[in-house]
C-alpha positions as CSV (number, residue, x, y, z in Angstrom):
1,X,-7.8,-2.4,-7.5
2,X,-5.6,-3.1,-10.5
3,X,-8.5,-4.4,-12.7
4,X,-8.6,-2.8,-16.1
5,X,-12.1,-1.5,-15.6
6,X,-11.2,0.1,-12.3
7,X,-8.1,1.5,-13.8
8,X,-9.9,3.1,-16.8
9,X,-12.6,4.5,-14.6
10,X,-10.0,6.1,-12.4
11,X,-8.2,7.5,-15.5
12,X,-11.5,9.0,-16.6
13,X,-12.0,10.8,-13.3
14,X,-8.4,11.9,-13.1
15,X,-7.3,12.7,-16.6
16,X,-7.0,16.4,-17.7
17,X,-8.0,15.5,-21.3
18,X,-11.4,14.4,-20.0
19,X,-11.8,17.7,-18.2
20,X,-12.1,16.3,-14.7
21,X,-8.7,16.1,-12.9
22,X,-10.2,14.8,-9.7
23,X,-8.3,13.2,-7.0
24,X,-9.1,9.4,-7.0
25,X,-8.7,6.8,-4.2
26,X,-8.5,3.2,-5.3
27,X,-8.3,0.5,-2.6
28,X,-8.5,-3.2,-2.0
29,X,-11.4,-4.5,0.1
30,X,-10.5,-6.3,3.3
31,X,-8.8,-9.6,2.7
32,X,-7.9,-8.8,-0.9
33,X,-4.3,-8.4,-2.0
34,X,-2.1,-7.2,0.9
35,X,-5.0,-5.7,2.8
36,X,-5.8,-7.0,6.3
37,X,-9.0,-8.6,7.5
38,X,-11.2,-11.2,5.9
39,X,-13.7,-10.9,3.1
40,X,-17.2,-11.7,4.1
41,X,-19.3,-10.1,1.4
42,X,-21.1,-7.5,3.4
43,X,-18.8,-5.8,5.9
44,X,-16.9,-4.3,2.9
45,X,-19.5,-1.6,2.7
46,X,-17.6,-0.3,5.8
47,X,-14.5,-0.1,3.7
48,X,-16.4,2.2,1.3
49,X,-17.5,4.4,4.1
50,X,-13.9,4.6,5.5
51,X,-12.7,5.6,2.1
52,X,-15.3,8.3,1.8
53,X,-14.4,9.7,5.2
54,X,-10.7,9.7,4.3
55,X,-11.5,11.6,1.0
56,X,-13.7,14.2,2.8
57,X,-11.0,14.8,5.5
58,X,-8.1,14.9,3.0
59,X,-9.8,17.1,0.3
60,X,-13.0,18.6,1.7
61,X,-14.6,18.3,-1.8
62,X,-17.8,16.6,-2.9
63,X,-17.3,12.9,-3.4
64,X,-18.3,10.7,-6.3
65,X,-18.3,7.1,-5.5
66,X,-17.6,4.8,-8.4
67,X,-17.6,1.1,-7.9
68,X,-17.1,-1.8,-10.3
69,X,-18.7,-5.2,-10.0
70,X,-18.5,-6.2,-6.3
71,X,-17.3,-2.6,-5.6
72,X,-20.6,-1.3,-7.1
73,X,-22.6,-3.6,-4.9
74,X,-20.8,-2.4,-1.8
75,X,-21.2,1.2,-3.0
76,X,-24.9,0.7,-3.0
77,X,-24.8,-0.8,0.4
78,X,-22.7,2.0,1.9
79,X,-24.3,4.9,0.2
80,X,-28.0,3.8,0.0
81,X,-28.4,0.8,2.3
82,X,-28.8,0.1,5.9
83,X,-25.0,0.1,6.3
84,X,-25.0,3.9,5.6
85,X,-25.5,4.9,9.2
86,X,-22.6,7.4,9.0
87,X,-24.6,10.3,7.8
88,X,-21.6,12.6,7.3
89,X,-20.1,10.2,4.9
90,X,-23.3,9.7,3.0
91,X,-24.1,13.4,2.9
92,X,-20.7,14.1,1.2
93,X,-21.6,11.8,-1.7
94,X,-22.8,13.8,-4.7
95,X,-23.1,11.0,-7.2
96,X,-22.8,7.2,-7.5
97,X,-21.4,5.5,-10.6
98,X,-22.3,1.8,-10.6
99,X,-20.2,0.1,-13.2
100,X,-21.0,-3.5,-13.9
101,X,-23.4,-3.8,-11.0
102,X,-23.8,-7.6,-10.5
103,X,-27.1,-9.3,-10.4
104,X,-25.9,-12.9,-10.4
105,X,-22.4,-14.2,-10.0
106,X,-22.3,-18.0,-9.8
107,X,-24.6,-19.0,-7.0
108,X,-24.6,-15.5,-5.5
109,X,-27.7,-13.5,-6.2
110,X,-27.7,-9.7,-5.6
111,X,-30.7,-7.5,-4.9
112,X,-30.8,-3.8,-4.2
113,X,-34.0,-2.9,-2.5
114,X,-32.4,0.2,-1.0
115,X,-32.1,1.8,-4.5
116,X,-35.9,2.5,-4.5
117,X,-35.4,5.2,-1.8
118,X,-31.8,6.3,-2.7
119,X,-32.0,9.9,-4.1
120,X,-28.3,10.3,-4.8
121,X,-27.8,10.7,-8.6
122,X,-26.9,7.3,-10.0
123,X,-25.3,6.0,-13.2
124,X,-25.9,2.4,-14.0
125,X,-23.2,1.5,-16.6
126,X,-23.0,-2.0,-18.0
127,X,-22.3,-3.9,-21.1
128,X,-25.4,-5.3,-22.8
129,X,-23.6,-8.7,-22.7
130,X,-22.5,-8.6,-19.1
131,X,-22.4,-12.2,-17.9
132,X,-23.0,-11.1,-14.3
133,X,-25.9,-8.8,-15.1
134,X,-28.3,-10.2,-17.7
135,X,-29.7,-7.2,-19.6
136,X,-33.4,-7.7,-18.6
137,X,-32.6,-8.1,-14.9
138,X,-30.1,-5.2,-15.0
139,X,-32.8,-2.9,-16.6
140,X,-35.3,-4.0,-13.9
141,X,-32.8,-3.0,-11.1
142,X,-32.1,0.4,-12.8
143,X,-35.8,1.0,-13.3
144,X,-36.6,0.3,-9.7
145,X,-34.1,2.9,-8.5
146,X,-35.3,6.3,-7.3
147,X,-34.6,9.3,-9.5
148,X,-32.2,10.8,-10.4
149,X,-30.7,8.0,-12.4
150,X,-29.4,7.1,-15.8
151,X,-28.9,3.6,-17.2
152,X,-26.4,3.2,-20.0
153,X,-25.7,-0.2,-21.7
154,X,-22.7,-0.3,-23.9
155,X,-23.6,-2.4,-27.0
156,X,-21.5,-5.6,-27.4
157,X,-19.7,-5.1,-24.1
158,X,-19.2,-7.9,-21.5
159,X,-18.7,-7.4,-17.8
160,X,-15.1,-6.3,-18.3
161,X,-15.9,-4.0,-21.3
162,X,-13.5,-6.0,-23.5
163,X,-12.7,-3.9,-26.5
164,X,-15.2,-1.4,-25.3
165,X,-13.3,0.5,-22.5
166,X,-13.2,3.8,-24.5
167,X,-17.0,3.7,-24.8
168,X,-17.3,3.0,-21.1
169,X,-15.0,5.9,-20.3
170,X,-16.9,8.3,-22.7
171,X,-20.2,7.4,-21.0
172,X,-18.8,7.8,-17.5
173,X,-17.1,11.1,-18.3
174,X,-20.2,12.7,-19.9
175,X,-22.3,11.7,-16.9
176,X,-19.8,12.9,-14.3
177,X,-19.5,16.3,-16.0
178,X,-23.2,16.7,-15.6
179,X,-23.2,15.8,-11.9
180,X,-20.5,18.2,-10.7
181,X,-20.2,21.1,-13.3
């Protein structure tokens, strides 16, 4: 929740100077920080659905789900995958920003077959030197996703967009403005 990429993505969505001023909810997944429960790597998609439900009930506005790294993987699972049984949550999602979507993290391999049928507008935003998403595999994942979609690789950026956060924010803001004018 306090990661620099998450923080800068939140500022992009919330900052008046970017022209968005949206309410933003950041949260820790179960078992992280002071949150209750235990982390298991899949049930966290339920945390995403609970957050969407809360936002819909609190604001009654269209929802954009933005996830970074593991959060992006859980966003795909919640909004596009088999875990998205809650149709009211899913139907409230107008766009999906997948920042630093992991392909491989240590021994963990990620695959996203549900993206091929997911018609929610999607932004795949990564550094072209992301150590958890090798460029060729990341491009394959983005290419396999259903339209509408856009893939943006920030030149020279690693997984955490070191020295490239402004470029990440610029790409995210531009795409978000197109999704909810």
